[in-house]
PDB file of N, CA, C, O and CB in Angstrom:
ATOM      1  N   UNK A   1       6.358  19.486  20.299  1.00  0.00           N
ATOM      2  CA  UNK A   1       6.971  20.792  20.326  1.00  0.00           C
ATOM      3  C   UNK A   1       7.613  21.049  21.685  1.00  0.00           C
ATOM      4  O   UNK A   1       8.729  21.561  21.767  1.00  0.00           O
ATOM      5  CB  UNK A   1       5.943  21.870  20.002  1.00  0.00           C
ATOM      6  N   UNK A   2       6.906  20.694  22.739  1.00  0.00           N
ATOM      7  CA  UNK A   2       7.431  20.918  24.078  1.00  0.00           C
ATOM      8  C   UNK A   2       8.646  20.032  24.347  1.00  0.00           C
ATOM      9  O   UNK A   2       9.600  20.462  24.997  1.00  0.00           O
ATOM     10  CB  UNK A   2       6.347  20.658  25.122  1.00  0.00           C
ATOM     11  N   UNK A   3       8.610  18.808  23.853  1.00  0.00           N
ATOM     12  CA  UNK A   3       9.751  17.918  24.074  1.00  0.00           C
ATOM     13  C   UNK A   3      10.985  18.428  23.338  1.00  0.00           C
ATOM     14  O   UNK A   3      12.097  18.323  23.855  1.00  0.00           O
ATOM     15  CB  UNK A   3       9.416  16.489  23.619  1.00  0.00           C
ATOM     16  N   UNK A   4      10.807  18.977  22.143  1.00  0.00           N
ATOM     17  CA  UNK A   4      11.934  19.557  21.418  1.00  0.00           C
ATOM     18  C   UNK A   4      12.520  20.747  22.145  1.00  0.00           C
ATOM     19  O   UNK A   4      13.737  20.926  22.175  1.00  0.00           O
ATOM     20  CB  UNK A   4      11.509  19.968  20.029  1.00  0.00           C
ATOM     21  N   UNK A   5      11.660  21.559  22.728  1.00  0.00           N
ATOM     22  CA  UNK A   5      12.117  22.711  23.495  1.00  0.00           C
ATOM     23  C   UNK A   5      12.881  22.264  24.736  1.00  0.00           C
ATOM     24  O   UNK A   5      13.891  22.870  25.094  1.00  0.00           O
ATOM     25  CB  UNK A   5      10.931  23.597  23.891  1.00  0.00           C
ATOM     26  N   UNK A   6      12.410  21.216  25.389  1.00  0.00           N
ATOM     27  CA  UNK A   6      13.111  20.698  26.563  1.00  0.00           C
ATOM     28  C   UNK A   6      14.467  20.113  26.198  1.00  0.00           C
ATOM     29  O   UNK A   6      15.427  20.248  26.955  1.00  0.00           O
ATOM     30  CB  UNK A   6      12.267  19.644  27.257  1.00  0.00           C
ATOM     31  N   UNK A   7      14.549  19.466  25.046  1.00  0.00           N
ATOM     32  CA  UNK A   7      15.823  18.899  24.606  1.00  0.00           C
ATOM     33  C   UNK A   7      16.858  19.996  24.413  1.00  0.00           C
ATOM     34  O   UNK A   7      18.046  19.779  24.651  1.00  0.00           O
ATOM     35  CB  UNK A   7      15.643  18.106  23.305  1.00  0.00           C
ATOM     36  N   UNK A   8      16.418  21.167  23.984  1.00  0.00           N
ATOM     37  CA  UNK A   8      17.336  22.279  23.752  1.00  0.00           C
ATOM     38  C   UNK A   8      17.639  23.027  25.042  1.00  0.00           C
ATOM     39  O   UNK A   8      18.799  23.330  25.322  1.00  0.00           O
ATOM     40  CB  UNK A   8      16.756  23.237  22.718  1.00  0.00           C
ATOM     41  N   UNK A   9      16.622  23.327  25.825  1.00  0.00           N
ATOM     42  CA  UNK A   9      16.801  24.209  26.976  1.00  0.00           C
ATOM     43  C   UNK A   9      17.298  23.509  28.236  1.00  0.00           C
ATOM     44  O   UNK A   9      17.994  24.128  29.041  1.00  0.00           O
ATOM     45  CB  UNK A   9      15.518  24.887  27.277  1.00  0.00           C
ATOM     46  N   UNK A  10      16.962  22.249  28.425  1.00  0.00           N
ATOM     47  CA  UNK A  10      17.383  21.551  29.635  1.00  0.00           C
ATOM     48  C   UNK A  10      18.903  21.461  29.765  1.00  0.00           C
ATOM     49  O   UNK A  10      19.423  21.783  30.833  1.00  0.00           O
ATOM     50  CB  UNK A  10      16.790  20.162  29.656  1.00  0.00           C
ATOM     51  N   UNK A  11      19.642  21.042  28.735  1.00  0.00           N
ATOM     52  CA  UNK A  11      21.106  21.043  28.869  1.00  0.00           C
ATOM     53  C   UNK A  11      21.678  22.443  29.064  1.00  0.00           C
ATOM     54  O   UNK A  11      22.702  22.609  29.727  1.00  0.00           O
ATOM     55  CB  UNK A  11      21.737  20.410  27.644  1.00  0.00           C
ATOM     56  N   UNK A  12      21.024  23.445  28.494  1.00  0.00           N
ATOM     57  CA  UNK A  12      21.487  24.815  28.664  1.00  0.00           C
ATOM     58  C   UNK A  12      21.410  25.224  30.130  1.00  0.00           C
ATOM     59  O   UNK A  12      22.375  25.757  30.677  1.00  0.00           O
ATOM     60  CB  UNK A  12      20.662  25.774  27.795  1.00  0.00           C
ATOM     61  N   UNK A  13      20.274  24.981  30.764  1.00  0.00           N
ATOM     62  CA  UNK A  13      20.123  25.347  32.167  1.00  0.00           C
ATOM     63  C   UNK A  13      20.985  24.477  33.077  1.00  0.00           C
ATOM     64  O   UNK A  13      21.560  24.977  34.043  1.00  0.00           O
ATOM     65  CB  UNK A  13      18.666  25.240  32.579  1.00  0.00           C
ATOM     66  N   UNK A  14      21.081  23.195  32.783  1.00  0.00           N
ATOM     67  CA  UNK A  14      21.932  22.320  33.595  1.00  0.00           C
ATOM     68  C   UNK A  14      23.394  22.722  33.488  1.00  0.00           C
ATOM     69  O   UNK A  14      24.120  22.696  34.481  1.00  0.00           O
ATOM     70  CB  UNK A  14      21.760  20.862  33.169  1.00  0.00           C
ATOM     71  N   UNK A  15      23.826  23.088  32.303  1.00  0.00           N
ATOM     72  CA  UNK A  15      25.201  23.541  32.134  1.00  0.00           C
ATOM     73  C   UNK A  15      25.483  24.829  32.868  1.00  0.00           C
ATOM     74  O   UNK A  15      26.610  25.068  33.302  1.00  0.00           O
ATOM     75  CB  UNK A  15      25.510  23.718  30.683  1.00  0.00           C
ATOM     76  N   UNK A  16      24.476  25.654  33.011  1.00  0.00           N
ATOM     77  CA  UNK A  16      24.641  26.903  33.745  1.00  0.00           C
ATOM     78  C   UNK A  16      24.673  26.655  35.249  1.00  0.00           C
ATOM     79  O   UNK A  16      25.419  27.317  35.970  1.00  0.00           O
ATOM     80  CB  UNK A  16      23.517  27.879  33.395  1.00  0.00           C
ATOM     81  N   UNK A  17      23.872  25.709  35.728  1.00  0.00           N
ATOM     82  CA  UNK A  17      23.750  25.481  37.165  1.00  0.00           C
ATOM     83  C   UNK A  17      24.853  24.600  37.734  1.00  0.00           C
ATOM     84  O   UNK A  17      25.237  24.774  38.891  1.00  0.00           O
ATOM     85  CB  UNK A  17      22.422  24.863  37.464  1.00  0.00           C
ATOM     86  N   UNK A  18      25.370  23.665  36.956  1.00  0.00           N
ATOM     87  CA  UNK A  18      26.386  22.730  37.449  1.00  0.00           C
ATOM     88  C   UNK A  18      27.762  23.331  37.214  1.00  0.00           C
ATOM     89  O   UNK A  18      28.124  23.662  36.085  1.00  0.00           O
ATOM     90  CB  UNK A  18      26.263  21.340  36.751  1.00  0.00           C
ATOM     91  N   UNK A  19      28.517  23.466  38.280  1.00  0.00           N
ATOM     92  CA  UNK A  19      29.848  24.046  38.183  1.00  0.00           C
ATOM     93  C   UNK A  19      30.882  22.926  38.025  1.00  0.00           C
ATOM     94  O   UNK A  19      30.936  21.997  38.831  1.00  0.00           O
ATOM     95  CB  UNK A  19      30.161  24.917  39.431  1.00  0.00           C
ATOM     96  N   UNK A  20      31.688  23.029  36.992  1.00  0.00           N
ATOM     97  CA  UNK A  20      32.740  22.046  36.730  1.00  0.00           C
ATOM     98  C   UNK A  20      34.073  22.765  36.855  1.00  0.00           C
ATOM     99  O   UNK A  20      34.349  23.715  36.122  1.00  0.00           O
ATOM    100  CB  UNK A  20      32.579  21.379  35.309  1.00  0.00           C
ATOM    101  N   UNK A  21      34.890  22.310  37.781  1.00  0.00           N
ATOM    102  CA  UNK A  21      36.175  22.972  38.004  1.00  0.00           C
ATOM    103  C   UNK A  21      37.343  22.195  37.419  1.00  0.00           C
ATOM    104  O   UNK A  21      38.440  22.735  37.277  1.00  0.00           O
ATOM    105  CB  UNK A  21      36.397  23.178  39.481  1.00  0.00           C
ATOM    106  N   UNK A  22      37.121  20.957  37.085  1.00  0.00           N
ATOM    107  CA  UNK A  22      38.181  20.119  36.541  1.00  0.00           C
ATOM    108  C   UNK A  22      38.430  20.484  35.078  1.00  0.00           C
ATOM    109  O   UNK A  22      37.525  20.414  34.246  1.00  0.00           O
ATOM    110  CB  UNK A  22      37.818  18.620  36.675  1.00  0.00           C
ATOM    111  N   UNK A  23      39.665  20.872  34.778  1.00  0.00           N
ATOM    112  CA  UNK A  23      39.981  21.229  33.394  1.00  0.00           C
ATOM    113  C   UNK A  23      39.929  19.999  32.486  1.00  0.00           C
ATOM    114  O   UNK A  23      39.608  20.113  31.303  1.00  0.00           O
ATOM    115  CB  UNK A  23      41.370  21.886  33.315  1.00  0.00           C
ATOM    116  N   UNK A  24      40.238  18.842  33.032  1.00  0.00           N
ATOM    117  CA  UNK A  24      40.177  17.618  32.235  1.00  0.00           C
ATOM    118  C   UNK A  24      38.735  17.329  31.811  1.00  0.00           C
ATOM    119  O   UNK A  24      38.478  16.971  30.662  1.00  0.00           O
ATOM    120  CB  UNK A  24      40.755  16.424  33.030  1.00  0.00           C
ATOM    121  N   UNK A  25      37.809  17.486  32.739  1.00  0.00           N
ATOM    122  CA  UNK A  25      36.405  17.264  32.428  1.00  0.00           C
ATOM    123  C   UNK A  25      35.878  18.336  31.475  1.00  0.00           C
ATOM    124  O   UNK A  25      35.078  18.034  30.590  1.00  0.00           O
ATOM    125  CB  UNK A  25      35.575  17.243  33.712  1.00  0.00           C
ATOM    126  N   UNK A  26      36.315  19.576  31.645  1.00  0.00           N
ATOM    127  CA  UNK A  26      35.908  20.644  30.736  1.00  0.00           C
ATOM    128  C   UNK A  26      36.395  20.376  29.320  1.00  0.00           C
ATOM    129  O   UNK A  26      35.666  20.618  28.357  1.00  0.00           O
ATOM    130  CB  UNK A  26      36.439  21.990  31.224  1.00  0.00           C
ATOM    131  N   UNK A  27      37.622  19.878  29.185  1.00  0.00           N
ATOM    132  CA  UNK A  27      38.142  19.535  27.860  1.00  0.00           C
ATOM    133  C   UNK A  27      37.343  18.393  27.235  1.00  0.00           C
ATOM    134  O   UNK A  27      37.084  18.396  26.032  1.00  0.00           O
ATOM    135  CB  UNK A  27      39.627  19.152  27.950  1.00  0.00           C
ATOM    136  N   UNK A  28      36.958  17.428  28.046  1.00  0.00           N
ATOM    137  CA  UNK A  28      36.150  16.310  27.553  1.00  0.00           C
ATOM    138  C   UNK A  28      34.778  16.796  27.085  1.00  0.00           C
ATOM    139  O   UNK A  28      34.294  16.378  26.032  1.00  0.00           O
ATOM    140  CB  UNK A  28      35.988  15.238  28.649  1.00  0.00           C
ATOM    141  N   UNK A  29      34.158  17.668  27.860  1.00  0.00           N
ATOM    142  CA  UNK A  29      32.861  18.231  27.479  1.00  0.00           C
ATOM    143  C   UNK A  29      32.997  19.041  26.198  1.00  0.00           C
ATOM    144  O   UNK A  29      32.138  18.968  25.319  1.00  0.00           O
ATOM    145  CB  UNK A  29      32.290  19.112  28.612  1.00  0.00           C
ATOM    146  N   UNK A  30      34.074  19.814  26.090  1.00  0.00           N
ATOM    147  CA  UNK A  30      34.303  20.626  24.894  1.00  0.00           C
ATOM    148  C   UNK A  30      34.442  19.746  23.655  1.00  0.00           C
ATOM    149  O   UNK A  30      33.882  20.059  22.604  1.00  0.00           O
ATOM    150  CB  UNK A  30      35.556  21.493  25.069  1.00  0.00           C
ATOM    151  N   UNK A  31      35.182  18.653  23.774  1.00  0.00           N
ATOM    152  CA  UNK A  31      35.335  17.737  22.638  1.00  0.00           C
ATOM    153  C   UNK A  31      34.012  17.080  22.270  1.00  0.00           C
ATOM    154  O   UNK A  31      33.706  16.907  21.090  1.00  0.00           O
ATOM    155  CB  UNK A  31      36.375  16.664  22.955  1.00  0.00           C
ATOM    156  N   UNK A  32      33.229  16.714  23.278  1.00  0.00           N
ATOM    157  CA  UNK A  32      31.939  16.070  23.010  1.00  0.00           C
ATOM    158  C   UNK A  32      30.982  17.026  22.305  1.00  0.00           C
ATOM    159  O   UNK A  32      30.283  16.632  21.371  1.00  0.00           O
ATOM    160  CB  UNK A  32      31.310  15.569  24.317  1.00  0.00           C
ATOM    161  N   UNK A  33      30.950  18.270  22.745  1.00  0.00           N
ATOM    162  CA  UNK A  33      30.063  19.250  22.118  1.00  0.00           C
ATOM    163  C   UNK A  33      30.525  19.543  20.697  1.00  0.00           C
ATOM    164  O   UNK A  33      29.704  19.632  19.784  1.00  0.00           O
ATOM    165  CB  UNK A  33      30.013  20.552  22.945  1.00  0.00           C
ATOM    166  N   UNK A  34      31.825  19.691  20.503  1.00  0.00           N
ATOM    167  CA  UNK A  34      32.341  19.938  19.153  1.00  0.00           C
ATOM    168  C   UNK A  34      32.040  18.760  18.233  1.00  0.00           C
ATOM    169  O   UNK A  34      31.642  18.954  17.084  1.00  0.00           O
ATOM    170  CB  UNK A  34      33.856  20.201  19.195  1.00  0.00           C
ATOM    171  N   UNK A  35      32.226  17.560  18.725  1.00  0.00           N
ATOM    172  CA  UNK A  35      31.912  16.372  17.934  1.00  0.00           C
ATOM    173  C   UNK A  35      30.438  16.294  17.582  1.00  0.00           C
ATOM    174  O   UNK A  35      30.081  15.897  16.472  1.00  0.00           O
ATOM    175  CB  UNK A  35      32.323  15.125  18.681  1.00  0.00           C
ATOM    176  N   UNK A  36      29.582  16.671  18.520  1.00  0.00           N
ATOM    177  CA  UNK A  36      28.141  16.669  18.252  1.00  0.00           C
ATOM    178  C   UNK A  36      27.775  17.672  17.169  1.00  0.00           C
ATOM    179  O   UNK A  36      26.943  17.386  16.309  1.00  0.00           O
ATOM    180  CB  UNK A  36      27.364  16.979  19.528  1.00  0.00           C
ATOM    181  N   UNK A  37      28.394  18.846  17.211  1.00  0.00           N
ATOM    182  CA  UNK A  37      28.121  19.863  16.191  1.00  0.00           C
ATOM    183  C   UNK A  37      28.565  19.368  14.823  1.00  0.00           C
ATOM    184  O   UNK A  37      27.843  19.528  13.840  1.00  0.00           O
ATOM    185  CB  UNK A  37      28.830  21.190  16.537  1.00  0.00           C
ATOM    186  N   UNK A  38      29.759  18.764  14.753  1.00  0.00           N
ATOM    187  CA  UNK A  38      30.239  18.236  13.475  1.00  0.00           C
ATOM    188  C   UNK A  38      29.335  17.116  12.964  1.00  0.00           C
ATOM    189  O   UNK A  38      29.100  17.011  11.761  1.00  0.00           O
ATOM    190  CB  UNK A  38      31.676  17.725  13.617  1.00  0.00           C
ATOM    191  N   UNK A  39      28.836  16.291  13.858  1.00  0.00           N
ATOM    192  CA  UNK A  39      27.943  15.202  13.465  1.00  0.00           C
ATOM    193  C   UNK A  39      26.619  15.749  12.922  1.00  0.00           C
ATOM    194  O   UNK A  39      26.098  15.248  11.925  1.00  0.00           O
ATOM    195  CB  UNK A  39      27.681  14.266  14.660  1.00  0.00           C
ATOM    196  N   UNK A  40      26.084  16.767  13.572  1.00  0.00           N
ATOM    197  CA  UNK A  40      24.850  17.395  13.087  1.00  0.00           C
ATOM    198  C   UNK A  40      25.076  18.006  11.711  1.00  0.00           C
ATOM    199  O   UNK A  40      24.237  17.861  10.821  1.00  0.00           O
ATOM    200  CB  UNK A  40      24.356  18.474  14.077  1.00  0.00           C
ATOM    201  N   UNK A  41      26.207  18.690  11.531  1.00  0.00           N
ATOM    202  CA  UNK A  41      26.517  19.273  10.224  1.00  0.00           C
ATOM    203  C   UNK A  41      26.676  18.198   9.157  1.00  0.00           C
ATOM    204  O   UNK A  41      26.263  18.394   8.014  1.00  0.00           O
ATOM    205  CB  UNK A  41      27.788  20.114  10.306  1.00  0.00           C
ATOM    206  N   UNK A  42      27.266  17.072   9.515  1.00  0.00           N
ATOM    207  CA  UNK A  42      27.409  15.965   8.575  1.00  0.00           C
ATOM    208  C   UNK A  42      26.044  15.447   8.140  1.00  0.00           C
ATOM    209  O   UNK A  42      25.807  15.243   6.950  1.00  0.00           O
ATOM    210  CB  UNK A  42      28.232  14.832   9.200  1.00  0.00           C
ATOM    211  N   UNK A  43      25.151  15.234   9.095  1.00  0.00           N
ATOM    212  CA  UNK A  43      23.814  14.744   8.757  1.00  0.00           C
ATOM    213  C   UNK A  43      23.046  15.748   7.909  1.00  0.00           C
ATOM    214  O   UNK A  43      22.304  15.359   7.007  1.00  0.00           O
ATOM    215  CB  UNK A  43      23.031  14.432  10.025  1.00  0.00           C
ATOM    216  N   UNK A  44      23.216  17.028   8.190  1.00  0.00           N
ATOM    217  CA  UNK A  44      22.550  18.042   7.373  1.00  0.00           C
ATOM    218  C   UNK A  44      23.097  18.027   5.949  1.00  0.00           C
ATOM    219  O   UNK A  44      22.336  18.169   4.992  1.00  0.00           O
ATOM    220  CB  UNK A  44      22.726  19.439   7.996  1.00  0.00           C
ATOM    221  N   UNK A  45      24.400  17.857   5.802  1.00  0.00           N
ATOM    222  CA  UNK A  45      25.002  17.793   4.477  1.00  0.00           C
ATOM    223  C   UNK A  45      24.553  16.574   3.701  1.00  0.00           C
ATOM    224  O   UNK A  45      24.300  16.657   2.499  1.00  0.00           O
ATOM    225  CB  UNK A  45      26.499  17.797   4.589  1.00  0.00           C
ATOM    226  N   UNK A  46      24.452  15.447   4.379  1.00  0.00           N
ATOM    227  CA  UNK A  46      23.995  14.221   3.717  1.00  0.00           C
ATOM    228  C   UNK A  46      22.543  14.367   3.274  1.00  0.00           C
ATOM    229  O   UNK A  46      22.176  13.923   2.185  1.00  0.00           O
ATOM    230  CB  UNK A  46      24.147  13.004   4.656  1.00  0.00           C
ATOM    231  N   UNK A  47      21.723  14.982   4.108  1.00  0.00           N
ATOM    232  CA  UNK A  47      20.321  15.158   3.711  1.00  0.00           C
ATOM    233  C   UNK A  47      20.198  16.139   2.552  1.00  0.00           C
ATOM    234  O   UNK A  47      19.331  15.963   1.696  1.00  0.00           O
ATOM    235  CB  UNK A  47      19.484  15.647   4.901  1.00  0.00           C
ATOM    236  N   UNK A  48      21.038  17.161   2.501  1.00  0.00           N
ATOM    237  CA  UNK A  48      21.017  18.082   1.364  1.00  0.00           C
ATOM    238  C   UNK A  48      21.528  17.414   0.098  1.00  0.00           C
ATOM    239  O   UNK A  48      21.035  17.694  -0.995  1.00  0.00           O
ATOM    240  CB  UNK A  48      21.852  19.322   1.670  1.00  0.00           C
ATOM    241  N   UNK A  49      22.503  16.540   0.234  1.00  0.00           N
ATOM    242  CA  UNK A  49      23.046  15.854  -0.937  1.00  0.00           C
ATOM    243  C   UNK A  49      22.020  14.906  -1.548  1.00  0.00           C
ATOM    244  O   UNK A  49      22.091  14.604  -2.739  1.00  0.00           O
ATOM    245  CB  UNK A  49      24.311  15.083  -0.563  1.00  0.00           C
ATOM    246  N   UNK A  50      21.082  14.443  -0.758  1.00  0.00           N
ATOM    247  CA  UNK A  50      20.061  13.534  -1.258  1.00  0.00           C
ATOM    248  C   UNK A  50      18.939  14.220  -2.009  1.00  0.00           C
ATOM    249  O   UNK A  50      18.109  13.551  -2.624  1.00  0.00           O
ATOM    250  CB  UNK A  50      19.489  12.768  -0.133  1.00  0.00           C
ATOM    251  N   UNK A  51      18.898  15.542  -1.972  1.00  0.00           N
ATOM    252  CA  UNK A  51      17.835  16.266  -2.675  1.00  0.00           C
ATOM    253  C   UNK A  51      18.099  16.294  -4.170  1.00  0.00           C
ATOM    254  O   UNK A  51      19.215  16.560  -4.616  1.00  0.00           O
ATOM    255  CB  UNK A  51      17.708  17.696  -2.138  1.00  0.00           C
ATOM    256  N   UNK A  52      17.063  16.017  -4.925  1.00  0.00           N
ATOM    257  CA  UNK A  52      17.171  16.157  -6.373  1.00  0.00           C
ATOM    258  C   UNK A  52      16.960  17.622  -6.724  1.00  0.00           C
ATOM    259  O   UNK A  52      16.211  18.326  -6.046  1.00  0.00           O
ATOM    260  CB  UNK A  52      16.140  15.243  -7.116  1.00  0.00           C
ATOM    261  N   UNK A  53      17.613  18.077  -7.773  1.00  0.00           N
ATOM    262  CA  UNK A  53      17.489  19.460  -8.244  1.00  0.00           C
ATOM    263  C   UNK A  53      17.815  20.466  -7.141  1.00  0.00           C
ATOM    264  O   UNK A  53      17.073  21.423  -6.923  1.00  0.00           O
ATOM    265  CB  UNK A  53      16.079  19.712  -8.772  1.00  0.00           C
ATOM    266  N   UNK A  54      18.919  20.242  -6.458  1.00  0.00           N
ATOM    267  CA  UNK A  54      19.293  21.120  -5.348  1.00  0.00           C
ATOM    268  C   UNK A  54      19.508  22.547  -5.823  1.00  0.00           C
ATOM    269  O   UNK A  54      19.128  23.494  -5.135  1.00  0.00           O
ATOM    270  CB  UNK A  54      20.555  20.604  -4.661  1.00  0.00           C
ATOM    271  N   UNK A  55      20.109  22.709  -6.986  1.00  0.00           N
ATOM    272  CA  UNK A  55      20.367  24.049  -7.501  1.00  0.00           C
ATOM    273  C   UNK A  55      19.104  24.846  -7.735  1.00  0.00           C
ATOM    274  O   UNK A  55      19.068  26.050  -7.483  1.00  0.00           O
ATOM    275  CB  UNK A  55      21.141  23.965  -8.775  1.00  0.00           C
ATOM    276  N   UNK A  56      18.075  24.187  -8.210  1.00  0.00           N
ATOM    277  CA  UNK A  56      16.822  24.903  -8.471  1.00  0.00           C
ATOM    278  C   UNK A  56      15.998  25.113  -7.205  1.00  0.00           C
ATOM    279  O   UNK A  56      15.087  25.941  -7.192  1.00  0.00           O
ATOM    280  CB  UNK A  56      15.996  24.147  -9.495  1.00  0.00           C
ATOM    281  N   UNK A  57      16.302  24.383  -6.155  1.00  0.00           N
ATOM    282  CA  UNK A  57      15.530  24.493  -4.923  1.00  0.00           C
ATOM    283  C   UNK A  57      16.207  25.352  -3.863  1.00  0.00           C
ATOM    284  O   UNK A  57      15.691  25.465  -2.751  1.00  0.00           O
ATOM    285  CB  UNK A  57      15.272  23.128  -4.366  1.00  0.00           C
ATOM    286  N   UNK A  58      17.349  25.958  -4.176  1.00  0.00           N
ATOM    287  CA  UNK A  58      18.063  26.737  -3.167  1.00  0.00           C
ATOM    288  C   UNK A  58      17.257  27.936  -2.681  1.00  0.00           C
ATOM    289  O   UNK A  58      17.310  28.268  -1.497  1.00  0.00           O
ATOM    290  CB  UNK A  58      19.389  27.206  -3.721  1.00  0.00           C
ATOM    291  N   UNK A  59      16.523  28.585  -3.556  1.00  0.00           N
ATOM    292  CA  UNK A  59      15.727  29.732  -3.119  1.00  0.00           C
ATOM    293  C   UNK A  59      14.627  29.298  -2.154  1.00  0.00           C
ATOM    294  O   UNK A  59      14.335  30.001  -1.187  1.00  0.00           O
ATOM    295  CB  UNK A  59      15.113  30.451  -4.330  1.00  0.00           C
ATOM    296  N   UNK A  60      14.024  28.157  -2.410  1.00  0.00           N
ATOM    297  CA  UNK A  60      12.985  27.649  -1.503  1.00  0.00           C
ATOM    298  C   UNK A  60      13.588  27.258  -0.160  1.00  0.00           C
ATOM    299  O   UNK A  60      13.002  27.524   0.889  1.00  0.00           O
ATOM    300  CB  UNK A  60      12.258  26.441  -2.129  1.00  0.00           C
ATOM    301  N   UNK A  61      14.765  26.622  -0.192  1.00  0.00           N
ATOM    302  CA  UNK A  61      15.428  26.238   1.048  1.00  0.00           C
ATOM    303  C   UNK A  61      15.846  27.457   1.853  1.00  0.00           C
ATOM    304  O   UNK A  61      15.737  27.465   3.079  1.00  0.00           O
ATOM    305  CB  UNK A  61      16.642  25.370   0.751  1.00  0.00           C
ATOM    306  N   UNK A  62      16.323  28.488   1.165  1.00  0.00           N
ATOM    307  CA  UNK A  62      16.687  29.720   1.859  1.00  0.00           C
ATOM    308  C   UNK A  62      15.486  30.386   2.500  1.00  0.00           C
ATOM    309  O   UNK A  62      15.582  30.924   3.603  1.00  0.00           O
ATOM    310  CB  UNK A  62      17.354  30.682   0.902  1.00  0.00           C
ATOM    311  N   UNK A  63      14.364  30.351   1.818  1.00  0.00           N
ATOM    312  CA  UNK A  63      13.137  30.912   2.386  1.00  0.00           C
ATOM    313  C   UNK A  63      12.663  30.137   3.599  1.00  0.00           C
ATOM    314  O   UNK A  63      12.161  30.726   4.556  1.00  0.00           O
ATOM    315  CB  UNK A  63      12.044  30.939   1.345  1.00  0.00           C
ATOM    316  N   UNK A  64      12.819  28.815   3.568  1.00  0.00           N
ATOM    317  CA  UNK A  64      12.437  27.997   4.724  1.00  0.00           C
ATOM    318  C   UNK A  64      13.367  28.228   5.896  1.00  0.00           C
ATOM    319  O   UNK A  64      12.942  28.145   7.048  1.00  0.00           O
ATOM    320  CB  UNK A  64      12.431  26.522   4.355  1.00  0.00           C
ATOM    321  N   UNK A  65      14.629  28.515   5.623  1.00  0.00           N
ATOM    322  CA  UNK A  65      15.593  28.727   6.697  1.00  0.00           C
ATOM    323  C   UNK A  65      15.303  30.010   7.455  1.00  0.00           C
ATOM    324  O   UNK A  65      15.555  30.105   8.656  1.00  0.00           O
ATOM    325  CB  UNK A  65      17.007  28.760   6.140  1.00  0.00           C
ATOM    326  N   UNK A  66      14.775  30.993   6.747  1.00  0.00           N
ATOM    327  CA  UNK A  66      14.470  32.266   7.407  1.00  0.00           C
ATOM    328  C   UNK A  66      13.131  32.182   8.094  1.00  0.00           C
ATOM    329  O   UNK A  66      12.691  33.153   8.710  1.00  0.00           O
ATOM    330  CB  UNK A  66      14.480  33.428   6.403  1.00  0.00           C
TER     331      UNK A  66
END
């Protein structure tokens, strides 16, 4: 649990503390973060597609999400 929290919060704090003034580097970071988000969404979609009876399990999945 603690390692998962560090994985989330450490880049957040490092991004806040490290100042990047190069627009080229900022664009590269922006593309990397956007690509990571799309990759995570892809993996989530693939895992949902692998579920049997997805239509009947949507209420359970919605309850777990909340």
